[in-house]
N, CA and C atoms of all chains as a GROMACS GRO file, in nm:
protein
  654
    1MET      N    1  10.226   7.072  10.378
    1MET     CA    2  10.133   7.104  10.271
    1MET      C    3  10.205   7.183  10.162
    2LEU      N    4  10.187   7.143  10.040
    2LEU     CA    5  10.256   7.204   9.927
    2LEU      C    6  10.154   7.272   9.836
    3LYS      N    7  10.177   7.398   9.805
    3LYS     CA    8  10.092   7.471   9.710
    3LYS      C    9  10.171   7.489   9.582
    4VAL      N   10  10.105   7.474   9.469
    4VAL     CA   11  10.171   7.484   9.339
    4VAL      C   12  10.092   7.580   9.250
    5ILE      N   13  10.164   7.668   9.181
    5ILE     CA   14  10.106   7.745   9.070
    5ILE      C   15  10.180   7.701   8.945
    6ALA      N   16  10.107   7.648   8.849
    6ALA     CA   17  10.165   7.606   8.721
    6ALA      C   18  10.098   7.687   8.611
    7GLN      N   19  10.179   7.758   8.534
    7GLN     CA   20  10.124   7.847   8.430
    7GLN      C   21  10.159   7.794   8.292
    8ASP      N   22  10.056   7.786   8.207
    8ASP     CA   23  10.072   7.743   8.068
    8ASP      C   24  10.038   7.860   7.976
    9PHE      N   25  10.113   7.868   7.868
    9PHE     CA   26  10.088   7.972   7.768
    9PHE      C   27  10.061   7.902   7.635
   10ILE      N   28   9.936   7.907   7.592
   10ILE     CA   29   9.890   7.832   7.475
   10ILE      C   30   9.872   7.927   7.356
   11HIS      N   31   9.916   7.881   7.241
   11HIS     CA   32   9.902   7.961   7.119
   11HIS      C   33   9.753   7.990   7.096
   12PRO      N   34   9.718   8.115   7.063
   12PRO     CA   35   9.576   8.152   7.051
   12PRO      C   36   9.499   8.066   6.951
   13ASP      N   37   9.566   8.015   6.849
   13ASP     CA   38   9.495   7.933   6.750
   13ASP      C   39   9.459   7.795   6.804
   14HIS      N   40   9.513   7.757   6.918
   14HIS     CA   41   9.496   7.620   6.965
   14HIS      C   42   9.425   7.609   7.100
   15ILE      N   43   9.365   7.719   7.144
   15ILE     CA   44   9.296   7.717   7.275
   15ILE      C   45   9.182   7.614   7.273
   16GLU      N   46   9.104   7.613   7.167
   16GLU     CA   47   8.992   7.518   7.161
   16GLU      C   48   9.042   7.373   7.158
   17THR      N   49   9.159   7.353   7.100
   17THR     CA   50   9.216   7.217   7.094
   17THR      C   51   9.255   7.167   7.232
   18VAL      N   52   9.312   7.254   7.315
   18VAL     CA   53   9.360   7.207   7.445
   18VAL      C   54   9.249   7.195   7.549
   19MET      N   55   9.136   7.261   7.527
   19MET     CA   56   9.034   7.262   7.633
   19MET      C   57   8.989   7.121   7.673
   20PRO      N   58   8.960   7.030   7.578
   20PRO     CA   59   8.922   6.894   7.623
   20PRO      C   60   9.036   6.822   7.694
   21LEU      N   61   9.160   6.853   7.657
   21LEU     CA   62   9.276   6.792   7.724
   21LEU      C   63   9.284   6.844   7.868
   22TYR      N   64   9.268   6.974   7.885
   22TYR     CA   65   9.267   7.030   8.021
   22TYR      C   66   9.153   6.971   8.103
   23LYS      N   67   9.036   6.961   8.040
   23LYS     CA   68   8.919   6.912   8.114
   23LYS      C   69   8.944   6.770   8.165
   24GLU      N   70   8.999   6.685   8.079
   24GLU     CA   71   9.029   6.548   8.123
   24GLU      C   72   9.138   6.547   8.231
   25LEU      N   73   9.240   6.631   8.214
   25LEU     CA   74   9.347   6.637   8.314
   25LEU      C   75   9.292   6.678   8.451
   26VAL      N   76   9.204   6.777   8.451
   26VAL     CA   77   9.147   6.824   8.578
   26VAL      C   78   9.060   6.714   8.640
   27GLU      N   79   8.975   6.654   8.559
   27GLU     CA   80   8.884   6.552   8.612
   27GLU      C   81   8.962   6.433   8.670
   28LYS      N   82   9.062   6.386   8.597
   28LYS     CA   83   9.137   6.268   8.643
   28LYS      C   84   9.225   6.301   8.762
   29THR      N   85   9.283   6.421   8.762
   29THR     CA   86   9.370   6.459   8.875
   29THR      C   87   9.290   6.471   9.004
   30ARG      N   88   9.168   6.524   8.994
   30ARG     CA   89   9.085   6.538   9.116
   30ARG      C   90   9.047   6.402   9.174
   31GLN      N   91   9.057   6.299   9.091
   31GLN     CA   92   9.028   6.164   9.141
   31GLN      C   93   9.148   6.099   9.209
   32GLU      N   94   9.266   6.160   9.198
   32GLU     CA   95   9.383   6.104   9.266
   32GLU      C   96   9.361   6.114   9.417
   33PRO      N   97   9.389   6.007   9.490
   33PRO     CA   98   9.358   6.009   9.633
   33PRO      C   99   9.435   6.115   9.712
   34LEU      N  100   9.552   6.155   9.663
   34LEU     CA  101   9.632   6.253   9.737
   34LEU      C  102   9.611   6.397   9.690
   35CYS      N  103   9.524   6.417   9.593
   35CYS     CA  104   9.498   6.553   9.543
   35CYS      C  105   9.406   6.627   9.638
   36LEU      N  106   9.455   6.735   9.698
   36LEU     CA  107   9.373   6.813   9.792
   36LEU      C  108   9.294   6.922   9.720
   37SER      N  109   9.351   6.982   9.619
   37SER     CA  110   9.274   7.073   9.532
   37SER      C  111   9.350   7.088   9.401
   38TYR      N  112   9.274   7.113   9.295
   38TYR     CA  113   9.333   7.125   9.161
   38TYR      C  114   9.237   7.208   9.079
   39GLU      N  115   9.270   7.333   9.062
   39GLU     CA  116   9.180   7.427   8.995
   39GLU      C  117   9.251   7.492   8.877
   40LEU      N  118   9.175   7.516   8.772
   40LEU     CA  119   9.231   7.576   8.652
   40LEU      C  120   9.163   7.710   8.625
   41PHE      N  121   9.247   7.812   8.602
   41PHE     CA  122   9.198   7.948   8.578
   41PHE      C  123   9.254   8.001   8.448
   42VAL      N  124   9.189   8.109   8.400
   42VAL     CA  125   9.240   8.175   8.280
   42VAL      C  126   9.255   8.325   8.309
   43ASP      N  127   9.363   8.379   8.260
   43ASP     CA  128   9.400   8.520   8.281
   43ASP      C  129   9.297   8.610   8.213
   44HIS      N  130   9.247   8.711   8.288
   44HIS     CA  131   9.153   8.808   8.229
   44HIS      C  132   9.209   8.874   8.104
   45LYS      N  133   9.341   8.892   8.102
   45LYS     CA  134   9.403   8.971   7.994
   45LYS      C  135   9.452   8.888   7.877
   46ASP      N  136   9.451   8.754   7.892
   46ASP     CA  137   9.511   8.669   7.788
   46ASP      C  138   9.442   8.532   7.787
   47PRO      N  139   9.355   8.508   7.688
   47PRO     CA  140   9.278   8.382   7.688
   47PRO      C  141   9.364   8.258   7.665
   48GLY      N  142   9.492   8.275   7.631
   48GLY     CA  143   9.581   8.161   7.616
   48GLY      C  144   9.670   8.137   7.737
   49HIS      N  145   9.651   8.216   7.842
   49HIS     CA  146   9.732   8.205   7.964
   49HIS      C  147   9.648   8.131   8.069
   50PHE      N  148   9.684   8.005   8.092
   50PHE     CA  149   9.611   7.919   8.185
   50PHE      C  150   9.694   7.898   8.311
   51ILE      N  151   9.624   7.896   8.426
   51ILE     CA  152   9.692   7.891   8.554
   51ILE      C  153   9.628   7.781   8.640
   52PHE      N  154   9.708   7.680   8.674
   52PHE     CA  155   9.665   7.580   8.771
   52PHE      C  156   9.706   7.625   8.911
   53ILE      N  157   9.612   7.614   9.006
   53ILE     CA  158   9.646   7.630   9.148
   53ILE      C  159   9.615   7.497   9.215
   54GLU      N  160   9.718   7.438   9.274
   54GLU     CA  161   9.710   7.300   9.321
   54GLU      C  162   9.751   7.292   9.469
   55THR      N  163   9.694   7.196   9.539
   55THR     CA  164   9.735   7.169   9.677
   55THR      C  165   9.761   7.019   9.691
   56TRP      N  166   9.879   6.986   9.744
   56TRP     CA  167   9.921   6.848   9.765
   56TRP      C  168   9.974   6.835   9.908
   57PRO      N  169   9.965   6.714   9.963
   57PRO     CA  170  10.018   6.698  10.100
   57PRO      C  171  10.168   6.726  10.109
   58ASP      N  172  10.242   6.686  10.004
   58ASP     CA  173  10.387   6.703  10.008
   58ASP      C  174  10.444   6.681   9.867
   59ARG      N  175  10.574   6.692   9.856
   59ARG     CA  176  10.640   6.681   9.726
   59ARG      C  177  10.624   6.540   9.667
   60ALA      N  178  10.623   6.439   9.753
   60ALA     CA  179  10.608   6.303   9.704
   60ALA      C  180  10.473   6.285   9.634
   61ALA      N  181  10.369   6.347   9.687
   61ALA     CA  182  10.236   6.337   9.625
   61ALA      C  183  10.235   6.407   9.490
   62LEU      N  184  10.302   6.522   9.481
   62LEU     CA  185  10.312   6.591   9.352
   62LEU      C  186  10.388   6.505   9.252
   63ASP      N  187  10.497   6.444   9.296
   63ASP     CA  188  10.574   6.357   9.206
   63ASP      C  189  10.489   6.239   9.158
   64MET      N  190  10.406   6.184   9.247
   64MET     CA  191  10.317   6.074   9.206
   64MET      C  192  10.218   6.123   9.100
   65HIS      N  193  10.166   6.245   9.119
   65HIS     CA  194  10.075   6.304   9.020
   65HIS      C  195  10.144   6.314   8.883
   66CYS      N  196  10.268   6.360   8.884
   66CYS     CA  197  10.340   6.380   8.757
   66CYS      C  198  10.374   6.246   8.690
   67ALA      N  199  10.364   6.138   8.765
   67ALA     CA  200  10.393   6.006   8.709
   67ALA      C  201  10.267   5.930   8.668
   68THR      N  202  10.149   5.989   8.689
   68THR     CA  203  10.025   5.917   8.654
   68THR      C  204  10.012   5.902   8.502
   69GLU      N  205   9.931   5.805   8.462
   69GLU     CA  206   9.906   5.782   8.319
   69GLU      C  207   9.846   5.907   8.255
   70HIS      N  208   9.747   5.968   8.322
   70HIS     CA  209   9.681   6.084   8.259
   70HIS      C  210   9.776   6.202   8.245
   71PHE      N  211   9.863   6.226   8.344
   71PHE     CA  212   9.959   6.336   8.333
   71PHE      C  213  10.059   6.309   8.220
   72GLN      N  214  10.114   6.187   8.221
   72GLN     CA  215  10.217   6.152   8.122
   72GLN      C  216  10.162   6.153   7.979
   73ARG      N  217  10.032   6.124   7.964
   73ARG     CA  218   9.971   6.123   7.831
   73ARG      C  219   9.926   6.262   7.788
   74LEU      N  220   9.860   6.338   7.880
   74LEU     CA  221   9.795   6.463   7.841
   74LEU      C  222   9.889   6.583   7.837
   75VAL      N  223   9.981   6.592   7.934
   75VAL     CA  224  10.065   6.712   7.943
   75VAL      C  225  10.155   6.728   7.820
   76PRO      N  226  10.217   6.622   7.768
   76PRO     CA  227  10.296   6.642   7.644
   76PRO      C  228  10.209   6.688   7.527
   77GLN      N  229  10.083   6.638   7.519
   77GLN     CA  230   9.993   6.685   7.413
   77GLN      C  231   9.965   6.835   7.429
   78ILE      N  232   9.934   6.876   7.551
   78ILE     CA  233   9.907   7.018   7.578
   78ILE      C  234  10.031   7.102   7.544
   79ASN      N  235  10.147   7.054   7.586
   79ASN     CA  236  10.270   7.130   7.565
   79ASN      C  237  10.301   7.149   7.417
   80GLY      N  238  10.248   7.062   7.333
   80GLY     CA  239  10.267   7.077   7.189
   80GLY      C  240  10.202   7.202   7.132
   81TYR      N  241  10.113   7.264   7.209
   81TYR     CA  242  10.042   7.385   7.164
   81TYR      C  243  10.088   7.511   7.238
   82GLN      N  244  10.199   7.500   7.312
   82GLN     CA  245  10.247   7.616   7.389
   82GLN      C  246  10.303   7.725   7.297
   83SER      N  247  10.283   7.849   7.339
   83SER     CA  248  10.349   7.961   7.272
   83SER      C  249  10.480   7.998   7.340
   84GLN      N  250  10.497   7.954   7.466
   84GLN     CA  251  10.622   7.974   7.540
   84GLN      C  252  10.624   7.871   7.652
   85PRO      N  253  10.743   7.842   7.708
   85PRO     CA  254  10.749   7.738   7.811
   85PRO      C  255  10.664   7.770   7.933
   86GLY      N  256  10.613   7.667   7.999
   86GLY     CA  257  10.537   7.684   8.122
   86GLY      C  258  10.625   7.730   8.237
   87GLN      N  259  10.559   7.779   8.341
   87GLN     CA  260  10.629   7.825   8.461
   87GLN      C  261  10.570   7.755   8.582
   88PHE      N  262  10.656   7.717   8.676
   88PHE     CA  263  10.613   7.640   8.792
   88PHE      C  264  10.665   7.704   8.919
   89LEU      N  265  10.578   7.712   9.017
   89LEU     CA  266  10.613   7.774   9.144
   89LEU      C  267  10.566   7.681   9.254
   90LEU      N  268  10.659   7.635   9.337
   90LEU     CA  269  10.626   7.551   9.453
   90LEU      C  270  10.638   7.637   9.578
   91MET      N  271  10.536   7.629   9.662
   91MET     CA  272  10.527   7.723   9.773
   91MET      C  273  10.484   7.655   9.902
   92ASP      N  274  10.524   7.717  10.012
   92ASP     CA  275  10.472   7.681  10.144
   92ASP      C  276  10.384   7.794  10.195
   93ALA      N  277  10.289   7.760  10.283
   93ALA     CA  278  10.215   7.865  10.352
   93ALA      C  279  10.314   7.950  10.430
   94CYS      N  280  10.289   8.079  10.432
   94CYS     CA  281  10.379   8.172  10.499
   94CYS      C  282  10.357   8.162  10.650
   95ALA      N  283  10.463   8.132  10.724
   95ALA     CA  284  10.452   8.108  10.868
   95ALA      C  285  10.381   8.224  10.938
   96GLY      N  286  10.286   8.190  11.022
   96GLY     CA  287  10.215   8.292  11.099
   96GLY      C  288  10.092   8.347  11.031
   97THR      N  289  10.069   8.306  10.905
   97THR     CA  290   9.951   8.358  10.834
   97THR      C  291   9.861   8.244  10.786
   98GLU      N  292   9.886   8.123  10.831
   98GLU     CA  293   9.810   8.009  10.781
   98GLU      C  294   9.661   8.024  10.811
   99ALA      N  295   9.580   7.988  10.713
   99ALA     CA  296   9.434   7.986  10.732
   99ALA      C  297   9.394   7.847  10.775
  100LEU      N  298   9.352   7.832  10.897
  100LEU     CA  299   9.309   7.701  10.946
  100LEU      C  300   9.199   7.648  10.856
  101ALA      N  301   9.213   7.527  10.813
  101ALA     CA  302   9.112   7.459  10.731
  101ALA      C  303   9.098   7.517  10.592
  102ALA      N  304   9.190   7.603  10.552
  102ALA     CA  305   9.176   7.668  10.422
  102ALA      C  306   9.176   7.566  10.310
  103TRP      N  307   9.254   7.460  10.324
  103TRP     CA  308   9.255   7.364  10.215
  103TRP      C  309   9.221   7.224  10.264
  104THR      N  310   9.160   7.218  10.382
  104THR     CA  311   9.119   7.087  10.431
  104THR      C  312   8.970   7.084  10.461
  105ALA      N  313   8.899   7.189  10.418
  105ALA     CA  314   8.760   7.207  10.461
  105ALA      C  315   8.671   7.092  10.413
  106VAL      N  316   8.652   7.085  10.286
  106VAL     CA  317   8.559   6.988  10.228
  106VAL      C  318   8.625   6.934  10.102
  107PRO      N  319   8.629   6.804  10.086
  107PRO     CA  320   8.688   6.751   9.962
  107PRO      C  321   8.614   6.806   9.840
  108VAL      N  322   8.688   6.842   9.740
  108VAL     CA  323   8.630   6.893   9.616
  108VAL      C  324   8.613   6.776   9.520
  109LEU      N  325   8.490   6.745   9.487
  109LEU     CA  326   8.463   6.627   9.402
  109LEU      C  327   8.425   6.671   9.261
  110MET      N  328   8.296   8.505   9.018
  110MET     CA  329   8.402   8.478   9.115
  110MET      C  330   8.537   8.518   9.056
  111LEU      N  331   8.613   8.591   9.131
  111LEU     CA  332   8.741   8.644   9.083
  111LEU      C  333   8.855   8.582   9.165
  112LYS      N  334   8.953   8.525   9.098
  112LYS     CA  335   9.072   8.473   9.164
  112LYS      C  336   9.188   8.567   9.133
  113VAL      N  337   9.271   8.591   9.234
  113VAL     CA  338   9.384   8.683   9.218
  113VAL      C  339   9.511   8.616   9.267
  114ILE      N  340   9.618   8.631   9.190
  114ILE     CA  341   9.753   8.598   9.238
  114ILE      C  342   9.831   8.729   9.239
  115ALA      N  343   9.878   8.767   9.357
  115ALA     CA  344   9.958   8.889   9.371
  115ALA      C  345  10.095   8.848   9.425
  116GLN      N  346  10.199   8.882   9.351
  116GLN     CA  347  10.335   8.839   9.389
  116GLN      C  348  10.417   8.960   9.432
  117ASP      N  349  10.481   8.947   9.548
  117ASP     CA  350  10.570   9.050   9.601
  117ASP      C  351  10.713   8.996   9.604
  118PHE      N  352  10.805   9.083   9.574
  118PHE     CA  353  10.948   9.046   9.580
  118PHE      C  354  11.015   9.140   9.679
  119ILE      N  355  11.053   9.083   9.795
  119ILE     CA  356  11.105   9.163   9.906
  119ILE      C  357  11.257   9.146   9.916
  120HIS      N  358  11.325   9.257   9.938
  120HIS     CA  359  11.470   9.252   9.953
  120HIS      C  360  11.506   9.157  10.069
  121PRO      N  361  11.605   9.070  10.050
  121PRO     CA  362  11.634   8.969  10.154
  121PRO      C  363  11.667   9.028  10.290
  122ASP      N  364  11.721   9.148  10.294
  122ASP     CA  365  11.755   9.209  10.423
  122ASP      C  366  11.631   9.256  10.500
  123HIS      N  367  11.516   9.258  10.435
  123HIS     CA  368  11.398   9.318  10.497
  123HIS      C  369  11.281   9.220  10.516
  124ILE      N  370  11.308   9.092  10.498
  124ILE     CA  371  11.200   8.994  10.512
  124ILE      C  372  11.142   8.997  10.654
  125GLU      N  373  11.229   9.003  10.754
  125GLU     CA  374  11.179   9.004  10.892
  125GLU      C  375  11.098   9.131  10.920
  126THR      N  376  11.133   9.239  10.852
  126THR     CA  377  11.061   9.365  10.873
  126THR      C  378  10.919   9.358  10.819
  127VAL      N  379  10.902   9.293  10.702
  127VAL     CA  380  10.768   9.292  10.641
  127VAL      C  381  10.676   9.187  10.703
  128MET      N  382  10.732   9.088  10.773
  128MET     CA  383  10.646   8.979  10.821
  128MET      C  384  10.531   9.028  10.910
  129PRO      N  385  10.556   9.117  11.008
  129PRO     CA  386  10.441   9.164  11.088
  129PRO      C  387  10.341   9.245  11.005
  130LEU      N  388  10.391   9.313  10.901
  130LEU     CA  389  10.301   9.389  10.814
  130LEU      C  390  10.212   9.292  10.734
  131TYR      N  391  10.274   9.188  10.680
  131TYR     CA  392  10.196   9.085  10.610
  131TYR      C  393  10.093   9.021  10.703
  132LYS      N  394  10.138   8.991  10.824
  132LYS     CA  395  10.049   8.922  10.917
  132LYS      C  396   9.926   9.008  10.947
  133GLU      N  397   9.948   9.136  10.970
  133GLU     CA  398   9.833   9.225  10.996
  133GLU      C  399   9.744   9.235  10.872
  134LEU      N  400   9.807   9.246  10.754
  134LEU     CA  401   9.729   9.256  10.630
  134LEU      C  402   9.640   9.133  10.610
  135VAL      N  403   9.698   9.016  10.635
  135VAL     CA  404   9.621   8.892  10.618
  135VAL      C  405   9.506   8.887  10.719
  136GLU      N  406   9.538   8.917  10.845
  136GLU     CA  407   9.434   8.908  10.949
  136GLU      C  408   9.319   9.004  10.921
  137LYS      N  409   9.352   9.128  10.887
  137LYS     CA  410   9.247   9.228  10.866
  137LYS      C  411   9.169   9.201  10.737
  138THR      N  412   9.239   9.153  10.634
  138THR     CA  413   9.169   9.126  10.508
  138THR      C  414   9.070   9.012  10.525
  139ARG      N  415   9.108   8.910  10.602
  139ARG     CA  416   9.016   8.797  10.622
  139ARG      C  417   8.891   8.838  10.699
  140GLN      N  418   8.897   8.951  10.768
  140GLN     CA  419   8.778   9.001  10.839
  140GLN      C  420   8.686   9.081  10.747
  141GLU      N  421   8.732   9.115  10.627
  141GLU     CA  422   8.644   9.188  10.534
  141GLU      C  423   8.527   9.097  10.496
  142PRO      N  424   8.405   9.150  10.500
  142PRO     CA  425   8.289   9.063  10.476
  142PRO      C  426   8.287   9.000  10.337
  143LEU      N  427   8.349   9.063  10.237
  143LEU     CA  428   8.345   9.009  10.102
  143LEU      C  429   8.466   8.922  10.068
  144CYS      N  430   8.558   8.906  10.162
  144CYS     CA  431   8.677   8.824  10.136
  144CYS      C  432   8.640   8.675  10.146
  145LEU      N  433   8.655   8.603  10.035
  145LEU     CA  434   8.622   8.459  10.034
  145LEU      C  435   8.744   8.374  10.071
  146SER      N  436   8.862   8.415  10.031
  146SER     CA  437   8.984   8.352  10.079
  146SER      C  438   9.100   8.447  10.054
  147TYR      N  439   9.202   8.436  10.140
  147TYR     CA  440   9.318   8.526  10.131
  147TYR      C  441   9.433   8.454  10.199
  148GLU      N  442   9.519   8.395  10.117
  148GLU     CA  443   9.627   8.313  10.170
  148GLU      C  444   9.761   8.366  10.121
  149LEU      N  445   9.861   8.354  10.205
  149LEU     CA  446   9.996   8.403  10.172
  149LEU      C  447  10.094   8.286  10.173
  150PHE      N  448  10.171   8.277  10.066
  150PHE     CA  449  10.269   8.169  10.050
  150PHE      C  450  10.406   8.228  10.022
  151VAL      N  451  10.506   8.140  10.039
  151VAL     CA  452  10.644   8.181  10.008
  151VAL      C  453  10.706   8.076   9.916
  152ASP      N  454  10.776   8.124   9.817
  152ASP     CA  455  10.842   8.042   9.715
  152ASP      C  456  10.949   7.953   9.780
  153HIS      N  457  10.946   7.824   9.747
  153HIS     CA  458  11.049   7.733   9.799
  153HIS      C  459  11.190   7.779   9.762
  154LYS      N  460  11.202   7.844   9.647
  154LYS     CA  461  11.336   7.878   9.596
  154LYS      C  462  11.384   8.018   9.634
  155ASP      N  463  11.295   8.099   9.693
  155ASP     CA  464  11.332   8.239   9.719
  155ASP      C  465  11.253   8.289   9.840
  156PRO      N  466  11.319   8.303   9.955
  156PRO     CA  467  11.246   8.344  10.078
  156PRO      C  468  11.195   8.487  10.074
  157GLY      N  469  11.232   8.564   9.972
  157GLY     CA  470  11.179   8.700   9.957
  157GLY      C  471  11.067   8.710   9.855
  158HIS      N  472  11.028   8.597   9.799
  158HIS     CA  473  10.921   8.594   9.698
  158HIS      C  474  10.792   8.547   9.765
  159PHE      N  475  10.700   8.640   9.787
  159PHE     CA  476  10.574   8.612   9.857
  159PHE      C  477  10.459   8.614   9.756
  160ILE      N  478  10.365   8.521   9.775
  160ILE     CA  479  10.257   8.504   9.680
  160ILE      C  480  10.123   8.501   9.755
  161PHE      N  481  10.038   8.597   9.726
  161PHE     CA  482   9.901   8.594   9.777
  161PHE      C  483   9.812   8.522   9.675
  162ILE      N  484   9.727   8.432   9.725
  162ILE     CA  485   9.622   8.374   9.642
  162ILE      C  486   9.489   8.414   9.707
  163GLU      N  487   9.408   8.484   9.631
  163GLU     CA  488   9.289   8.550   9.686
  163GLU      C  489   9.165   8.510   9.608
  164THR      N  490   9.051   8.507   9.674
  164THR     CA  491   8.922   8.485   9.607
  164THR      C  492   8.824   8.592   9.653
  165TRP      N  493   8.764   8.657   9.554
  165TRP     CA  494   8.666   8.765   9.578
  165TRP      C  495   8.542   8.737   9.495
  166PRO      N  496   8.427   8.787   9.538
  166PRO     CA  497   8.306   8.764   9.458
  166PRO      C  498   8.317   8.827   9.319
  167ASP      N  499   8.378   8.946   9.311
  167ASP     CA  500   8.386   9.017   9.184
  167ASP      C  501   8.489   9.130   9.196
  168ARG      N  502   8.505   9.203   9.087
  168ARG     CA  503   8.604   9.310   9.082
  168ARG      C  504   8.572   9.422   9.180
  169ALA      N  505   8.443   9.448   9.199
  169ALA     CA  506   8.404   9.554   9.292
  169ALA      C  507   8.450   9.522   9.434
  170ALA      N  508   8.443   9.393   9.472
  170ALA     CA  509   8.488   9.353   9.606
  170ALA      C  510   8.639   9.369   9.619
  171LEU      N  511   8.712   9.337   9.514
  171LEU     CA  512   8.857   9.357   9.517
  171LEU      C  513   8.890   9.505   9.528
  172ASP      N  514   8.818   9.587   9.455
  172ASP     CA  515   8.842   9.732   9.462
  172ASP      C  516   8.813   9.785   9.602
  173MET      N  517   8.708   9.732   9.666
  173MET     CA  518   8.678   9.773   9.804
  173MET      C  519   8.792   9.733   9.897
  174HIS      N  520   8.847   9.612   9.877
  174HIS     CA  521   8.962   9.567   9.956
  174HIS      C  522   9.079   9.664   9.941
  175CYS      N  523   9.106   9.705   9.817
  175CYS     CA  524   9.221   9.793   9.792
  175CYS      C  525   9.199   9.933   9.849
  176ALA      N  526   9.075   9.965   9.883
  176ALA     CA  527   9.045  10.096   9.939
  176ALA      C  528   9.036  10.094  10.092
  177THR      N  529   9.052   9.978  10.155
  177THR     CA  530   9.039   9.970  10.301
  177THR      C  531   9.155  10.043  10.369
  178GLU      N  532   9.130  10.080  10.494
  178GLU     CA  533   9.234  10.148  10.572
  178GLU      C  534   9.358  10.061  10.584
  179HIS      N  535   9.339   9.931  10.612
  179HIS     CA  536   9.456   9.846  10.634
  179HIS      C  537   9.537   9.827  10.506
  180PHE      N  538   9.469   9.815  10.392
  180PHE     CA  539   9.542   9.802  10.265
  180PHE      C  540   9.618   9.930  10.234
  181GLN      N  541   9.549  10.043  10.247
  181GLN     CA  542   9.610  10.172  10.212
  181GLN      C  543   9.726  10.207  10.305
  182ARG      N  544   9.721  10.157  10.428
  182ARG     CA  545   9.828  10.186  10.523
  182ARG      C  546   9.943  10.087  10.508
  183LEU      N  547   9.913   9.956  10.496
  183LEU     CA  548  10.016   9.853  10.504
  183LEU      C  549  10.088   9.829  10.371
  184VAL      N  550  10.015   9.830  10.260
  184VAL     CA  551  10.077   9.794  10.131
  184VAL      C  552  10.189   9.892  10.092
  185PRO      N  553  10.170  10.024  10.107
  185PRO     CA  554  10.282  10.113  10.075
  185PRO      C  555  10.405  10.088  10.165
  186GLN      N  556  10.382  10.052  10.293
  186GLN     CA  557  10.496  10.019  10.380
  186GLN      C  558  10.569   9.896  10.328
  187ILE      N  559  10.492   9.792  10.292
  187ILE     CA  560  10.552   9.669  10.239
  187ILE      C  561  10.628   9.700  10.110
  188ASN      N  562  10.566   9.779  10.022
  188ASN     CA  563  10.628   9.809   9.893
  188ASN      C  564  10.760   9.884   9.908
  189GLY      N  565  10.777   9.951  10.020
  189GLY     CA  566  10.903  10.019  10.046
  189GLY      C  567  11.021   9.925  10.060
  190TYR      N  568  10.995   9.797  10.078
  190TYR     CA  569  11.102   9.698  10.095
  190TYR      C  570  11.114   9.605   9.974
  191GLN      N  571  11.047   9.639   9.863
  191GLN     CA  572  11.052   9.555   9.743
  191GLN      C  573  11.191   9.558   9.677
  192SER      N  574  11.227   9.442   9.621
  192SER     CA  575  11.348   9.437   9.538
  192SER      C  576  11.313   9.456   9.391
  193GLN      N  577  11.186   9.435   9.355
  193GLN     CA  578  11.137   9.461   9.219
  193GLN      C  579  10.986   9.478   9.228
  194PRO      N  580  10.925   9.537   9.125
  194PRO     CA  581  10.780   9.564   9.134
  194PRO      C  582  10.698   9.435   9.148
  195GLY      N  583  10.586   9.445   9.216
  195GLY     CA  584  10.494   9.332   9.231
  195GLY      C  585  10.427   9.298   9.099
  196GLN      N  586  10.370   9.177   9.095
  196GLN     CA  587  10.299   9.131   8.975
  196GLN      C  588  10.158   9.087   9.017
  197PHE      N  589  10.061   9.118   8.933
  197PHE     CA  590   9.923   9.090   8.967
  197PHE      C  591   9.855   9.018   8.850
  198LEU      N  592   9.780   8.917   8.885
  198LEU     CA  593   9.712   8.836   8.785
  198LEU      C  594   9.567   8.820   8.830
  199LEU      N  595   9.473   8.866   8.748
  199LEU     CA  596   9.330   8.849   8.776
  199LEU      C  597   9.277   8.739   8.684
  200MET      N  598   9.204   8.644   8.742
  200MET     CA  599   9.168   8.524   8.668
  200MET      C  600   9.022   8.486   8.694
  201ASP      N  601   8.967   8.416   8.594
  201ASP     CA  602   8.839   8.348   8.609
  201ASP      C  603   8.863   8.198   8.612
  202ALA      N  604   8.771   8.125   8.675
  202ALA     CA  605   8.775   7.979   8.664
  202ALA      C  606   8.760   7.942   8.517
  203CYS      N  607   8.832   7.841   8.475
  203CYS     CA  608   8.832   7.798   8.336
  203CYS      C  609   8.703   7.721   8.309
  204ALA      N  610   8.626   7.768   8.212
  204ALA     CA  611   8.494   7.710   8.184
  204ALA      C  612   8.502   7.560   8.164
  205GLY      N  613   8.413   7.489   8.230
  205GLY     CA  614   8.407   7.344   8.215
  205GLY      C  615   8.494   7.268   8.313
  206THR      N  616   8.574   7.340   8.393
  206THR     CA  617   8.661   7.272   8.489
  206THR      C  618   8.634   7.319   8.632
  207GLU      N  619   8.527   7.393   8.652
  207GLU     CA  620   8.503   7.450   8.785
  207GLU      C  621   8.487   7.339   8.889
  208ALA      N  622   8.544   7.363   9.005
  208ALA     CA  623   8.529   7.271   9.118
  208ALA      C  624   8.413   7.319   9.202
  209LEU      N  625   8.305   7.246   9.203
  209LEU     CA  626   8.190   7.286   9.284
  209LEU      C  627   8.233   7.299   9.428
  210ALA      N  628   8.196   7.409   9.488
  210ALA     CA  629   8.223   7.434   9.629
  210ALA      C  630   8.371   7.454   9.659
  211ALA      N  631   8.453   7.469   9.556
  211ALA     CA  632   8.596   7.482   9.581
  211ALA      C  633   8.628   7.603   9.667
  212TRP      N  634   8.557   7.712   9.646
  212TRP     CA  635   8.587   7.831   9.727
  212TRP      C  636   8.466   7.881   9.803
  213THR      N  637   8.365   7.795   9.815
  213THR     CA  638   8.249   7.837   9.892
  213THR      C  639   8.221   7.738  10.005
  214ALA      N  640   8.316   7.647  10.028
  214ALA     CA  641   8.288   7.536  10.119
  214ALA      C  642   8.261   7.584  10.261
  215VAL      N  643   8.360   7.638  10.325
  215VAL     CA  644   8.350   7.675  10.465
  215VAL      C  645   8.425   7.807  10.481
  216PRO      N  646   8.364   7.906  10.541
  216PRO     CA  647   8.438   8.031  10.562
  216PRO      C  648   8.567   8.006  10.639
  217VAL      N  649   8.672   8.069  10.599
  217VAL     CA  650   8.802   8.055  10.666
  217VAL      C  651   8.813   8.168  10.768
  218LEU      N  652   8.818   8.133  10.894
  218LEU     CA  653   8.819   8.236  10.999
  218LEU      C  654   8.956   8.248  11.061
   0.00000   0.00000   0.00000
């Protein structure tokens, strides 16, 4: 199981512009058969700091996500409004602390 | 609903020392009645970079967590092995992209 945190930093003048792009990206990604969870958050302290928290079965599934039509079309558009480069963190559950069923409970539709 | 990402950076010589402290912190925190989720991950690229992803009903619940006996006892011990200060990010779900039942599906025991 692969957990991902992807952080975007959007110029404050363009937050309203990216919101429909984010919304479509989230909706289409959740329809991918291998997507276990895909949630988008915003930093309390910075309305242009967006944070995706994602769960994928493995790296191959993440790579397939990054190759989808919606990712390839929407992410470059979103990146055009960045104030600084995005940051990506790939993680494993920490051995001995796994939450049983934490990300397999109920499919998020 | 409040989402938290808390990142710890532990000196590589002390990873084995902090693991039982993390394990106790995770176990006891998940028993808190207001804890909706509390997961610990490790960065693929850095075995001393630990990432908590947490869900709380609100800021008051997070503050209660930070005041618990186990937090007050364990976190200062863990921090004694840091290689650099921790980072904390408090977030809201991004309006219009919320995943229904994403963090209310099934209690994680």
